C-alpha positions as CSV (number, residue, x, y, z in Angstrom):
1,X,167.2,49.7,123.7
2,X,166.8,52.2,126.5
3,X,167.3,56.0,125.2
4,X,168.1,58.8,127.5
5,X,166.8,61.7,126.2
6,X,167.9,65.8,127.7
7,X,163.9,67.5,127.6
8,X,164.6,70.5,129.5
9,X,163.8,72.4,127.0
10,X,160.9,71.0,126.4
11,X,159.9,71.0,129.5
12,X,159.1,74.6,129.2
13,X,155.3,76.1,128.5
14,X,156.2,79.3,126.8
15,X,158.3,77.4,124.1
16,X,159.8,78.6,120.8
17,X,163.0,77.7,118.2
18,X,164.8,74.9,120.0
19,X,162.6,74.5,123.0
20,X,159.7,73.3,120.1
21,X,162.2,71.2,118.9
22,X,163.0,69.9,121.1
23,X,159.3,69.2,122.7
24,X,157.8,67.6,119.0
25,X,160.7,65.5,118.2
26,X,160.5,63.6,121.7
27,X,157.1,63.3,120.7
28,X,157.9,62.1,117.4
29,X,160.6,59.3,118.6
30,X,158.6,58.4,121.6
31,X,155.2,57.8,118.8
32,X,157.1,55.5,116.6
33,X,156.8,51.5,116.6
34,X,159.4,50.2,118.4
35,X,160.7,48.3,121.6
36,X,163.3,50.9,122.8
37,X,162.9,52.3,126.4
38,X,163.1,55.8,127.4
39,X,163.9,58.3,130.0
40,X,163.7,61.4,129.5
41,X,165.2,64.3,132.4
42,X,164.1,67.9,133.2
43,X,164.5,70.0,135.9
44,X,161.3,70.9,137.6
45,X,157.9,68.9,136.9
46,X,157.0,67.9,133.6
47,X,154.4,69.8,131.6
48,X,150.9,68.8,130.1
49,X,152.7,67.5,126.9
50,X,154.8,65.4,129.3
51,X,152.8,63.6,131.1
52,X,150.7,60.3,130.9
53,X,152.9,59.2,128.6
54,X,153.0,55.2,127.5
55,X,154.6,53.3,130.0
56,X,158.5,52.7,128.3
57,X,158.9,56.2,128.9
58,X,160.3,57.5,132.4
59,X,160.2,61.1,133.8
60,X,163.1,61.6,135.8
61,X,163.3,64.7,137.4
62,X,166.7,65.6,138.4
63,X,168.5,69.1,140.0
64,X,172.1,70.4,140.6
65,X,173.7,68.5,143.8
66,X,173.7,71.3,147.4
67,X,176.9,72.0,147.0
68,X,176.4,73.8,143.5
69,X,173.5,75.6,144.3
70,X,175.4,76.6,148.0
71,X,177.4,78.0,144.9
72,X,175.7,79.8,143.7
73,X,173.8,81.5,145.5
74,X,176.9,83.1,146.8
75,X,178.2,84.0,143.7
76,X,175.7,84.5,141.8
77,X,177.0,85.1,138.4
78,X,177.8,81.5,137.8
79,X,175.6,79.3,135.0
80,X,173.2,77.0,136.7
81,X,175.2,74.3,134.0
82,X,172.2,72.1,134.7
83,X,173.8,70.2,131.7
84,X,177.1,69.1,132.3
85,X,176.2,68.7,136.3
86,X,172.8,67.0,137.3
87,X,172.8,66.1,134.0
88,X,176.1,64.6,133.6
89,X,175.6,63.2,137.6
90,X,172.0,60.8,137.3
91,X,174.2,59.2,133.8
92,X,176.9,58.5,135.8
93,X,174.9,56.6,138.3
94,X,172.5,55.1,136.0
95,X,174.2,55.0,132.3
96,X,172.1,54.4,129.0
97,X,172.8,52.9,125.8
98,X,172.3,56.3,124.3
99,X,171.6,59.4,124.7
100,X,170.0,62.0,122.8
101,X,170.8,65.8,122.4
102,X,168.1,67.6,121.1
103,X,169.3,71.1,121.9
104,X,173.5,71.7,120.8
105,X,175.0,70.4,124.4
106,X,176.4,67.0,125.2
107,X,177.2,66.9,129.4
108,X,180.6,67.9,129.5
109,X,183.0,64.4,130.4
110,X,179.9,62.0,129.0
111,X,181.5,59.4,127.7
112,X,178.7,57.4,126.6
113,X,176.9,57.1,123.4
114,X,175.2,59.8,122.0
115,X,173.2,62.2,119.2
116,X,173.1,65.3,119.6
117,X,171.3,68.1,116.7
118,X,172.6,71.4,116.2
119,X,170.2,74.1,115.4
120,X,172.8,76.6,113.9
121,X,176.4,78.4,114.0
122,X,175.0,81.6,114.1
123,X,177.8,83.3,116.3
124,X,179.7,82.8,113.2
125,X,178.3,84.8,111.3
126,X,176.1,88.0,112.9
127,X,178.6,87.8,115.9
128,X,177.1,91.4,116.9
129,X,174.4,90.0,117.8
130,X,175.4,87.5,121.1
131,X,177.8,88.8,123.8
132,X,181.0,88.1,124.2
133,X,179.8,85.1,126.8
134,X,177.7,83.9,124.0
135,X,180.0,83.5,121.0
136,X,183.2,82.1,123.8
137,X,180.1,79.4,125.1
138,X,178.7,78.7,122.0
139,X,182.0,78.5,119.7
140,X,183.1,75.7,122.9
141,X,180.1,73.8,123.4
142,X,179.1,73.8,119.6
143,X,182.9,71.8,118.9
144,X,183.2,70.2,121.7
145,X,179.1,68.5,121.2
146,X,180.0,67.9,117.9
147,X,182.8,66.2,118.1
148,X,181.5,64.5,120.8
149,X,178.5,62.8,119.7
150,X,179.1,59.9,117.3
151,X,176.6,60.9,115.0
152,X,175.2,65.1,114.8
153,X,171.9,66.1,113.2
154,X,171.3,69.5,111.7
155,X,168.2,71.2,110.9
156,X,169.4,72.5,107.5
157,X,172.0,71.7,104.8
158,X,173.1,75.3,105.8
159,X,174.0,74.2,108.7
160,X,176.2,71.3,107.8
161,X,177.9,73.2,105.3
162,X,178.6,75.4,108.5
163,X,179.6,72.6,110.6
164,X,181.9,70.9,108.6
165,X,183.5,74.6,107.6
166,X,184.1,76.0,110.8
167,X,184.3,72.5,113.0
168,X,185.7,70.7,110.1
169,X,183.0,67.6,111.2
170,X,183.4,64.8,108.7
171,X,180.2,64.8,106.2
172,X,179.3,61.4,107.2
173,X,178.6,62.3,110.3
174,X,176.1,64.2,109.9
175,X,172.8,63.5,108.8
176,X,169.8,66.7,107.5
177,X,167.0,65.5,109.5
178,X,164.4,68.7,108.4
179,X,162.0,69.5,111.5
180,X,157.9,69.1,110.9
181,X,155.1,71.4,112.2
182,X,151.5,70.2,113.9
183,X,149.3,69.9,111.0
184,X,145.9,69.1,112.8
185,X,146.7,72.5,113.8
186,X,148.6,74.8,111.1
187,X,146.2,74.1,108.0
188,X,143.9,77.1,106.7
189,X,140.8,78.4,108.7
190,X,137.4,79.6,108.3
191,X,136.7,83.2,108.3
192,X,134.3,83.1,111.3
193,X,136.9,81.3,113.9
194,X,139.6,83.5,112.7
195,X,137.8,86.4,113.0
196,X,136.8,85.0,116.7
197,X,141.0,85.4,118.0
198,X,140.8,88.3,116.2
199,X,138.4,89.9,117.4
200,X,140.5,88.6,121.0
201,X,143.1,90.4,120.9
202,X,141.5,93.1,119.1
203,X,143.3,92.7,115.8
204,X,140.4,94.1,113.2
205,X,142.4,95.7,110.0
206,X,144.1,93.4,108.2
207,X,147.9,92.8,108.7
208,X,151.2,90.9,107.9
209,X,152.7,88.9,111.1
210,X,156.3,87.6,112.9
211,X,156.5,84.9,114.8
212,X,159.2,84.1,116.8
213,X,161.6,85.6,120.1
214,X,161.3,89.6,119.9
215,X,165.9,89.5,120.3
216,X,168.0,91.8,118.0
217,X,168.7,88.6,116.0
218,X,165.6,88.8,114.2
219,X,166.0,92.0,112.4
220,X,162.9,93.4,113.6
221,X,164.0,97.2,113.4
222,X,164.3,95.9,109.4
223,X,160.9,94.8,109.8
224,X,159.3,98.0,110.9
225,X,161.3,101.0,108.9
226,X,160.4,98.3,105.7
227,X,156.8,98.2,107.2
228,X,156.9,102.1,106.7
229,X,158.4,102.4,103.9
230,X,155.8,100.2,102.1
231,X,152.8,102.1,103.9
232,X,153.9,105.5,103.5
233,X,154.7,104.6,99.6
234,X,151.3,102.2,98.7
235,X,149.7,105.7,100.7
236,X,151.6,108.6,98.1
237,X,150.9,106.3,95.5
238,X,147.2,106.3,96.1
239,X,147.5,109.8,96.1
240,X,149.0,110.4,93.4
241,X,146.1,108.2,91.4
242,X,143.6,110.3,92.6
243,X,145.7,113.5,91.4
244,X,145.7,111.7,87.9
245,X,141.6,110.6,88.1
246,X,140.9,113.7,88.8
247,X,142.7,115.2,85.5
248,X,140.9,112.1,83.7
249,X,143.9,110.3,83.5
250,X,143.1,106.9,81.3
251,X,146.4,104.7,83.8
252,X,144.6,105.9,86.8
253,X,141.8,103.9,85.5
254,X,143.2,101.3,84.7
255,X,145.6,101.1,88.7
256,X,142.3,101.7,90.1
257,X,140.5,97.8,88.0
258,X,143.7,96.3,89.1
259,X,143.5,96.6,92.4
260,X,139.9,96.6,92.5
261,X,139.5,92.7,94.0
262,X,142.2,93.1,96.7
263,X,142.4,94.4,100.0
264,X,143.2,98.2,101.5
265,X,147.1,97.7,102.0
266,X,147.5,101.2,103.2
267,X,145.0,100.1,106.2
268,X,147.9,97.3,106.9
269,X,149.3,96.7,110.4
270,X,151.8,94.7,111.8
271,X,151.4,91.6,113.8
272,X,155.0,90.2,116.2
273,X,154.2,87.4,117.9
274,X,156.5,86.6,120.6
275,X,158.5,87.1,124.2
276,X,161.2,89.4,124.5
277,X,162.7,91.8,126.9
278,X,160.9,94.7,127.8
279,X,163.4,97.1,127.2
280,X,164.0,96.2,123.4
281,X,160.4,95.8,122.8
282,X,160.0,99.8,123.8
283,X,163.0,100.2,121.6
284,X,160.9,98.6,118.9
285,X,157.4,101.0,119.7
286,X,160.8,104.3,119.8
287,X,161.1,103.2,116.2
288,X,157.7,102.8,115.1
289,X,157.0,106.4,116.2
290,X,159.7,107.5,114.6
291,X,158.7,106.3,111.5
292,X,154.5,107.3,112.0
293,X,153.6,103.7,112.4
294,X,153.1,103.1,116.4
295,X,149.2,102.9,116.1
296,X,150.0,99.9,113.5
297,X,152.3,98.0,115.4
298,X,151.0,95.6,118.4
299,X,152.9,93.4,120.1
300,X,150.8,90.5,121.5
301,X,153.7,88.1,123.6
302,X,153.7,84.8,123.7
303,X,150.5,82.8,121.9
304,X,149.8,79.8,122.3
305,X,149.0,77.3,118.9
306,X,145.8,77.4,119.6
307,X,144.8,80.7,119.2
308,X,148.0,81.5,117.1
309,X,147.3,79.0,114.3
310,X,143.8,81.3,113.6
311,X,146.4,84.1,113.5
312,X,148.1,83.1,110.8
313,X,145.7,82.1,108.8
314,X,144.0,85.4,108.9
315,X,147.6,87.2,107.8
316,X,147.9,89.0,104.3
317,X,151.8,87.6,105.0
318,X,154.1,86.8,107.3
319,X,157.2,87.9,108.0
320,X,160.6,86.4,108.5
321,X,162.9,89.6,109.1
322,X,165.9,87.7,110.6
323,X,169.3,88.5,110.1
324,X,170.1,84.9,111.2
325,X,168.2,81.1,111.0
326,X,169.2,77.5,111.0
327,X,165.8,76.6,110.2
328,X,162.5,79.0,110.5
329,X,159.9,76.7,111.8
330,X,157.3,79.3,112.3
331,X,157.6,80.1,108.5
332,X,155.8,76.1,108.1
333,X,153.8,77.1,110.3
334,X,152.3,80.1,108.4
335,X,152.9,78.4,104.6
336,X,150.8,75.5,106.1
337,X,148.1,78.0,107.4
338,X,147.8,79.0,103.9
339,X,149.3,82.2,104.2
340,X,152.3,83.5,101.6
341,X,155.7,84.4,103.7
342,X,158.6,87.3,102.5
343,X,162.1,85.7,104.1
344,X,165.3,86.7,104.0
345,X,168.4,85.0,102.5
346,X,170.0,84.5,106.0
347,X,171.2,81.4,106.9
348,X,168.4,77.9,106.4
349,X,165.5,80.1,104.9
350,X,165.8,80.2,101.3
351,X,166.3,75.9,102.0
352,X,162.5,76.4,104.0
353,X,161.1,78.1,101.1
354,X,163.3,77.6,98.0
355,X,160.7,78.4,95.4
356,X,157.3,78.7,97.6
357,X,158.1,82.3,99.0
358,X,159.6,85.5,98.7
359,X,163.3,86.6,99.6
360,X,164.3,89.4,100.4
361,X,168.4,90.6,102.0
362,X,168.8,90.6,105.1
363,X,168.9,94.2,107.3
364,X,167.9,96.2,103.8
365,X,163.8,97.5,105.1
366,X,164.3,98.7,100.7
367,X,164.0,95.6,100.3
368,X,161.8,94.0,102.6
369,X,159.4,96.6,101.5
370,X,159.9,95.8,97.9
371,X,159.5,92.6,98.6
372,X,155.7,93.5,99.8
373,X,155.0,95.4,97.7
374,X,155.2,92.3,95.1
375,X,153.7,89.6,97.8
376,X,150.3,91.7,98.2
377,X,149.9,94.7,95.5
378,X,148.6,92.0,92.9
379,X,146.3,89.0,94.4
380,X,147.0,86.8,92.3
381,X,150.8,86.6,92.7
382,X,149.8,86.5,95.9
383,X,147.3,82.9,95.8
384,X,149.9,82.1,93.7
385,X,152.5,82.0,96.7
386,X,150.2,80.0,98.6
387,X,149.6,77.4,96.3
388,X,153.5,77.3,96.5
389,X,153.8,77.3,100.2
390,X,150.7,74.4,100.8
391,X,152.3,72.1,98.0
392,X,156.3,72.3,100.0
393,X,155.3,71.9,103.5
394,X,153.9,68.2,103.1
395,X,158.2,68.2,103.2
396,X,158.2,68.9,106.1
397,X,156.9,65.9,109.5
398,X,158.0,65.4,112.8
399,X,157.0,61.2,112.9
400,X,159.7,61.1,109.5
401,X,162.1,62.8,111.4
402,X,161.7,61.1,114.5
403,X,161.9,57.4,111.9
404,X,164.7,58.4,110.1
405,X,166.8,59.6,113.5
406,X,165.8,55.6,115.0
407,X,167.5,54.3,111.5
408,X,170.2,56.2,113.0
409,X,170.1,54.7,116.4
410,X,169.4,50.9,115.1
411,X,168.8,47.8,117.0
């Protein structure tokens, strides 16, 4: 069988979310021992991961026709619409037996057999974080793609339920295949290698960490406010303990002994990793300054996985404060790195962690602060979360997901 894959999102260097899923699922499909041939459709020359692939894999670079490029030069507001114009034309000229779309959008007018992955319907739950055009386009494209595809893949059962609710798609057409993670990279690392990478990014204090696109949907305002609350409460508690100790209070001595094996949480930093618009980053820095924690917040931008795995492993906790997520691969990567996680009750995040992570309410800074206290104030509790996370990540495997997808594809 000749399987076509829209690899346009996989063919990017600074990947996150859907781009990461597209690349890893594509590579996992190719790794499977099957008699299928593959053609990968991309817009620009292939990134390193899409080069030197097996002989049964063809990589095609396709561009929009010159007439559309001319229109866009005149009418700059027009979207590129590569999927609906260039990819659709290529599929008409050279048909495939099956088309796999790992990122939401099936070409308009495509009549062949296809499978599509729908990641989330966040625009239905937090519309304030999408522009009017984004909401209209996502509502249309998600509905069209889900109805047009013979089989729909979702990354969580939550998205499966959402498709049944909002698109009225029959349950038997939707299959949940959880994403995986790079087990060769994301694992507990030695103190020596972690410190070397931390030094590279000028990180010297203990820190909690977030990884993802720096956008309003990720709840970073809540993270910064909750982080500042946590620090203020720790400093206040330590001040009261010193007063009680000076007065000879036995309670102060007990508190000091209980925390003797823990790190100094009042010296905690916050590390934010991911790309985003500069003006939004500046607004977050202004917020951190308002809460007097600007010197504790570090924006590292995009970080390659070879460094990211060490930065994760060296964190005291990972926090995913999102207003909505379809899944959350960084959460899995953090658990695999031996780091306890805090997630919000938004979308598919509960499905990712189940009982292996601390949960707080989305958009609730005081609740996030309480979660940090629960996770960081007691090293015994923190270690129990680490063990639960390490046990859970074995459920997330790219090759198993690709094998299940091939079963759905059939012969």
